[in-house]
N, C-alpha and C positions, 0 to 999 in steps of 0.2 A: 803465629803461635798464640793459642788461647790465653787470655788473661793479660796480655800486653796492650795497653791503650796507646794507639798511635795518634789520636786526635790532637791538633794544635790550633791555636788561635793567632791570627795576624791582625790585631786590632779587632775590627768588626767582621773580619772574614774568618770563618771556621773551615779548616781542612780536615778531611777524614784521616790523612796521614801527611807527613811533612815533605813528601816528594813531589816537586813541581817540575815542569820542563822550562828550559830557558828560551826566551824569545829569539827567533831567527834560526833555531836548530831543530825545530819540530814541525817543519812544513809550514804551509800557509794557514791551515786550520787545525792541524793535528790529525785530520782524517787520513793523511798519507800513511800514518803509522797504524791505523786500525787493522790492516791485514796481519799485523804481527802480534798484537795483544789488545785486550779490552781496555780502552782508554779510561773507563770508569774506575779502574783500580788506583789511578793517580790522585794525589791531593788536589792538583790543579793543572790545567793546560794553559800555558802562556803562549799566545800566538805571535807571529811575526809582526814587527813594527808597522803601524799604518801612519800615514801623513795625510793632511787635507787633500792634497793633489797628487797625481801619479808621480813616481820617481823612477827613472830608468836605472839609477844606481851608477856605480863606478865602471869604467871600461875594464874589460878583461885583460889579464888574468885576475881573478878575484880571490882565489885561495892558493895557499902554498904550504905544503906539509913540512914540518920541522922535525927535529929529532925526537921531541916529546910533546908535540902539540900541533897547532894549526894557526897559520896567519891568514886573516881574511880582510878583504877590502870590498865589501858588498855595496856599501853606500845607501843602505835603507831602500833598496828596490821594492816597490809595492804598487798596487794598482790605484791607490788613492781611495779616499773614504767612500765615495759614491759607488764605485765598482766593487769595493770590498763589501759593502752592505748587500749588494746584489749577488755576489759570487761566493763569499766566504761566510758571512753571518748565518745564512740558513744551515750551513753544515755544523756550526758550533753547538746547536741544540742536541746533536747526536753524541756529544762527548760523554755525557753522563756524569760529569764532575764539574767542579768550579772552572769557569772560563775567565782568564785574565787577559785584558787587551792592553798591549804595549803601544804607546803613542809617542810621536815626536813631531817637532815643527821647526821651521827655519826662523820663526820669530816667537816671542812670548804669546802673541795673539793667536797664533796657530795652535799652540798647546791648549789655550783656553777654549778655542772654537771646538776642537775635538772633544774635550772633556764635556762640554755642554751637549754636544750632539750624541755622544755615547750614553749620556744620562737618560736619553729618551728611548733607548733600544732595549728589547727584552733579552734575557738569557746571558747577560754579562754580570759577573760577580765582583769584579774589581778592575781598576785601571793601574797599569804600571807606567810611570812617566820616565821615558828614556831621555834623560838629560846628559847622557854619558857616552854616546856613540862616538868613537874616535875616527870614523871613516866618512864624515860628512864635510866638515870644514877643513881647509888645507892646514896642515900642521897639527891636526888632531884637537883643535879647540872645541870646547863644549861647555854648556851652562854649569855642569857639575864641577867645573874647575874654579868656580867663583861662588863664595857663600851667599853674596847678595843676589846674584842671578838665580841661584838654586832656590833661595827662599821666595823670590818673586814668582818663579814659575810654579813651584809646588803650591804656594798659597793661592795663586790664581786658579789652579786646577781644583783644589779643595773647595773653593768658593763656588765652583760651577758644576759640581757633581755631588750626588748623594752616594756614589759608589765609594768603597774603601780605596784609598790612594797609596800606592807603593812608589817610593822614589828610588830609581835605579842609579847608583852612583859609580863614578869612575875611580880607578886606582891611581890614575895619572895626576896626582896632586901631592903637594908637600905634606899636608896633614888632613887625611880623610875624615877625622873626627870633627873638624871644624865644619865641613860640608854636611856631615850627618846631623850635627846639632842644628844647622840651618834648616834642613829638611824637616826635622822634628818640630822646630819652632813654627814652621809654616803649616803644620797640621797633618803631616804624613802619618798614615796608620802603621806603616812598616817601611823598612829600608832594605833594598836588595843590593848586594855587591859581592863580587866585583864584576864590572864589565871588563873587556879585554885590556891587556897592557899594550902600550905602544911598542911596536917593533918594526923591523924591516928585513928584507932579504935582497941579496944582490946576485947578479951573474958575473962572476969575476973575469971570465974569459971575454965577455962582451963589454965589460965595464959599465953595465947598466943595472938599474934596479929591477926587481921582479915586477913590482907594482907601479903602474903609471903615476899614482899619487905618492910613491916612495914609502910613505908610512902605512902601516896596517895594524890590525889588532891581534894579539897573541892570546890563544886560549888552549885548553887541554891540560894534561898532567903537569906540564912544565911550570904552570903558574900556581899549582895548589899550595905549596908552602907559603907563598906570598899572600895568596887569598886568605888562607887560614889566619895569618897574622893580622891582616886588616879587618877581617870579620871579628876577631877577638877584641881588637882595639875599639871598634865601633860598638860592639855589644856592651862593652864596659862604659862607653861614653854616653849612650842614650837609653831611654826607658822604653822606647817602642821596640817591637820585635824586629829581628834582623833575619834576612834570607840570605844564606851563603851560596856563592857561586864560584866555580873555578876549579876545573880538573877533576870533577866528581865522576868516577867511572863505575862505582859499585857501592854496595851498602856499607862497607867499611869506611869508604871516603865520607859517606853521609854521617856516620858515627863521629868522625873526626870534627866535622863542622858543627854538629850538635854539641860536642864536648866543649868547644871554644866559645859557645854562646849563641849559635844560630838556632832559631826556632824552627825554621824550614830551610829547604835547599832547592836549587834548580839544577837539573841535569842538562848539560849543553852539548859540548863537542862529542861526548860519548855516544850520542845518538847517531852520529855519522858512521861509527865503526861497529856499533851494536844496537840495532833498532829496538831491542827490548831492554836496554840498559836501565831505564827508569822503572819499568815494571819489575825487573829483577831486583832492584834495590828495595822496592816496596815488599816484595816477597821475603827477602832475607833479613830485613830490618828487625822484625819481632824476635827472631832467634838471637841476634846480636845483643839486643837490649836485655833479653832474659839472661844471656851469658854473663853480663855485668851486674845482674841483680836489679835492673831498673824495671819497674812495673808499668812505666809509661815514658813517652818521649819527654814530657814536661819534667819528670824526675831527673832526667839525664842532662837536659840542656844546661850548659854553663857550669858543669860540675868538675871542671879541670882542677887538678890538685897541683899546687905550685910548690908545696913543701918538699924538701929534699929527703 
């Protein structure tokens, strides 16, 4: 709708609108979705996590549908940095919008190595640091469950790249605001949350777990109320922008996350059931903002009224 300003800023990164895709849910490069819509309408494309060396990922089965969501145990399967540069990077220039690279490592040094190497590549607009994947270490352990480890990894990445840095946090902690403040103190330009909630599924007749690792990550509409609560808490606790993730299926869900304080959002599981979900949200967002009298996204962000 004419007259509604959708532009937002995530620190040093400017988005034409607040709708991004979530890592691991939008193909390897995003080009897989090009037959369905023009990727340039998005605020940013966030690509699947890369690691320094190839990862085969977890043994199948890797996904399991739930009543209102999806459990996954992918295990960060990817071709590794070298093959990624050869096979995926050339495709990213065709996106026509901001490209955010999601990185992970098994050690702090691997995160730092990737950050430095990405800094040398063209066509990348920001790096999202995945310190929150629940499907890598047994029991779901990850750096984002410890404020000291969070600060160490994020600070090291910030020191090794000129790119804006987004810290992707886990909901599987006692107090996510403590972790968010650690990421902010380390120099993160923005914070994205939530990654998946820990969960499991079992085959009761066989008395066995669905997943070989037992634990998996829950995403989809089931987690939206919890994600909204955590995004609101973090938005109140830090001064850097927050990117909301969790159960966003349409533009109305986007409005809810903006209302509780998210500056931008990432659309994830919705992409599996509706490949145009993110583009649909961009299309519908101006009308919803106009409906509540907001002339811009910035005007609406964090405007939740608590009075009775």
